[in-house]
C-alpha positions in Angstrom: -46.8 -17.0 19.1 -43.2 -17.8 18.4 -43.0 -19.8 21.6 -46.2 -21.8 20.7 -44.7 -22.8 17.3 -41.5 -23.8 19.0 -43.4 -25.9 21.5 -45.4 -27.6 18.6 -42.1 -28.3 16.8 -40.7 -29.9 19.9 -43.7 -32.1 20.4 -43.6 -33.1 16.7 -40.0 -34.2 17.1 -40.7 -36.1 20.3 -43.7 -37.9 18.6 -41.6 -38.9 15.6 -38.8 -40.2 17.9 -41.3 -42.3 19.9 -43.0 -43.5 16.7 -39.7 -44.9 15.5 -39.7 -47.3 18.4 -43.3 -48.1 18.0 -42.9 -49.0 14.3 -39.6 -50.9 14.8 -39.8 -54.7 14.4 -37.1 -56.8 15.9 -35.1 -59.0 13.5 -35.5 -62.7 13.5 -33.1 -64.4 15.9 -30.6 -66.8 14.3 -31.7 -70.5 14.0 -34.8 -70.1 16.1 -36.9 -67.7 13.9 -38.0 -66.1 17.2 -38.9 -62.5 17.3 -39.5 -60.2 20.3 -42.9 -59.1 19.1 -46.0 -61.0 17.8 -45.9 -59.7 14.2 -44.8 -63.0 12.8 -45.7 -64.2 9.3 -48.5 -66.6 10.2 -48.0 -68.6 7.0 -44.5 -69.5 8.2 -44.3 -69.0 11.9 -46.6 -69.2 14.9 -47.0 -66.3 17.4 -43.7 -67.2 19.3 -41.7 -67.7 16.1 -41.7 -71.4 15.7 -41.9 -72.6 12.1 -45.3 -74.0 11.1 -45.7 -76.9 8.7 -48.0 -75.9 5.8 -49.4 -78.1 3.1 -48.9 -77.4 -0.6 -52.6 -76.4 -0.9 -52.3 -74.0 2.0 -49.3 -72.3 0.4 -51.0 -72.3 -3.0 -48.3 -74.3 -4.7 -50.5 -77.2 -6.1 -54.1 -77.8 -5.4 -56.6 -80.4 -6.3 -58.5 -77.8 -8.2 -55.4 -77.0 -10.3 -54.8 -80.7 -11.1 -58.5 -81.1 -12.0 -58.3 -78.1 -14.3 -55.2 -79.5 -16.0 -57.0 -82.8 -16.6 -60.0 -81.0 -18.1 -57.7 -78.8 -20.3 -55.5 -81.7 -21.5 -57.7 -82.5 -24.5 -58.1 -78.9 -25.4 -54.4 -78.3 -25.3 -53.7 -81.2 -27.6 -56.3 -79.8 -30.1 -54.8 -76.4 -30.0 -51.4 -77.9 -30.6 -52.7 -79.8 -33.6 -54.4 -76.6 -35.0 -51.1 -74.6 -34.5 -49.2 -77.3 -36.5 -51.8 -76.9 -39.3 -51.4 -73.1 -39.2 -47.7 -73.6 -40.3 -48.6 -75.4 -43.6 -48.8 -72.0 -45.4 -45.1 -71.4 -44.6 -43.7 -74.8 -45.3 -42.0 -75.7 -48.6 -43.5 -79.2 -48.3 -46.9 -77.6 -49.1 -45.6 -76.4 -52.5 -44.1 -79.9 -53.1 -47.3 -81.6 -52.2 -49.3 -79.4 -54.7 -46.7 -79.5 -57.5 -49.6 -79.9 -60.0 -49.4 -76.1 -60.1 -46.5 -73.8 -60.5 -45.3 -72.2 -57.3 -46.6 -68.9 -58.5 -50.1 -70.2 -58.9 -50.0 -71.8 -55.5 -49.0 -68.4 -54.1 -51.9 -66.9 -55.9 -54.3 -69.4 -54.4 -52.8 -68.8 -51.0 -53.7 -65.2 -51.5 -57.3 -66.3 -52.1 -57.1 -68.3 -48.9 -56.0 -65.1 -47.0 -59.0 -63.2 -48.3 -61.3 -65.8 -46.8 -59.2 -65.9 -43.6 -60.6 -62.6 -42.3 -58.8 -62.7 -38.9 -55.5 -63.8 -40.4 -55.0 -66.8 -38.1 -54.0 -69.0 -41.0 -57.1 -71.2 -40.8 -60.6 -70.6 -42.0 -63.6 -71.3 -39.8 -67.1 -71.9 -41.2 -68.3 -68.3 -40.4 -65.4 -66.7 -42.1 -66.0 -69.0 -45.1 -69.7 -68.1 -45.4 -69.2 -64.3 -44.7 -66.4 -63.9 -47.3 -68.5 -65.7 -49.9 -71.5 -63.5 -49.1 -69.3 -60.4 -49.5 -68.0 -61.8 -52.9 -71.5 -62.6 -54.2 -72.8 -59.2 -53.1 -70.3 -57.7 -55.5 -71.5 -60.1 -58.2 -75.2 -59.5 -57.5 -75.7 -63.2 -56.6 -77.1 -64.9 -53.5 -75.2 -67.4 -51.4 -76.8 -70.8 -50.7 -75.5 -71.0 -47.1 -76.6 -74.6 -46.7 -74.8 -75.7 -49.8 -71.6 -73.8 -48.9 -71.7 -75.2 -45.3 -72.1 -78.7 -46.8 -68.9 -78.2 -48.9 -67.1 -76.8 -45.9 -68.1 -79.7 -43.7 -67.1 -82.2 -46.3 -63.6 -80.7 -46.5 -63.3 -80.4 -42.7 -61.8 -83.9 -42.3 -60.7 -83.2 -38.7 -64.2 -82.2 -37.7 -62.9 -79.2 -35.7 -64.6 -76.4 -37.6 -61.6 -75.3 -39.5 -60.1 -75.5 -43.0 -56.3 -75.4 -43.2 -54.2 -74.5 -46.3 -54.0 -78.1 -47.5 -57.7 -78.7 -47.3 -58.3 -75.4 -49.1 -55.9 -76.3 -51.9 -57.4 -79.7 -52.3 -60.8 -78.0 -52.7 -59.3 -75.8 -55.3 -58.0 -78.9 -57.2 -61.6 -80.1 -57.3 -62.8 -76.7 -58.7 -60.0 -76.6 -61.4 -60.6 -80.3 -62.3 -57.1 -81.4 -61.4 -58.7 -84.0 -59.1 -62.1 -85.4 -59.6 -64.5 -84.2 -56.9 -66.1 -87.0 -54.9 -69.6 -87.8 -56.2 -71.3 -86.6 -53.0 -69.6 -83.2 -53.5 -69.4 -82.7 -57.2 -72.9 -81.4 -58.0 -72.9 -78.9 -55.1 -69.4 -77.7 -55.8 -70.1 -77.1 -59.6 -72.9 -74.5 -58.7 -71.4 -73.1 -55.5 -70.3 -69.6 -54.6 -66.9 -71.0 -53.7 -66.4 -72.3 -57.3 -67.3 -68.9 -58.7 -65.0 -67.3 -56.2 -62.0 -69.4 -57.3 -62.8 -68.9 -61.0 -63.0 -65.1 -60.5 -59.8 -65.1 -58.4 -57.9 -67.1 -61.1 -59.2 -64.7 -63.8 -57.7 -61.9 -61.8 -54.4 -63.7 -61.8 -54.5 -64.1 -65.6 -55.3 -60.5 -66.0 -52.4 -59.5 -63.8 -50.0 -61.8 -65.7 -51.0 -60.3 -69.0 -49.9 -56.9 -67.8 -46.4 -58.0 -67.0 
């Protein structure tokens, strides 16, 4: 039995030794890229080691599809850049300067009201967020939301026609609600009886209550 195990061990060593030569790949020869076996990278060399010319498309560097996709996305990329610029309004001091009809404290309070409507915290409000937040507000007040009226107000303020309200558009709408600016005739009647108007009034009442506690 001992002899059988020794014989198996010997054959294992011989197989491993022969396998080393079987697995071995010759290095590339200088300047020629020639190897002594046929295991060449077919994307770079042919079967005898000569370099093969490949197009950019074959190597996956640039393709017509990629260029076409870039052309299709160009407009979308521009739109996203513009939206990202508008997202920064909330952080800019120029926003407080532009709306200096209010104290900085009141602007901050209104921005808090903006954040409540901005359910996903991306610093812009889309139409669905706008409606959903007002529905939630009116549920607490036992009122119903006229979604058509609120959508009309939203679309009127969406001057970019991209389905979003940024901070400046929101604050302008608040100016209409508080009477600092006269609301356009096409908006005034709907705004005066809107859920958004009630939301801002209630939000400001909360600010006044908090201020009285200080």
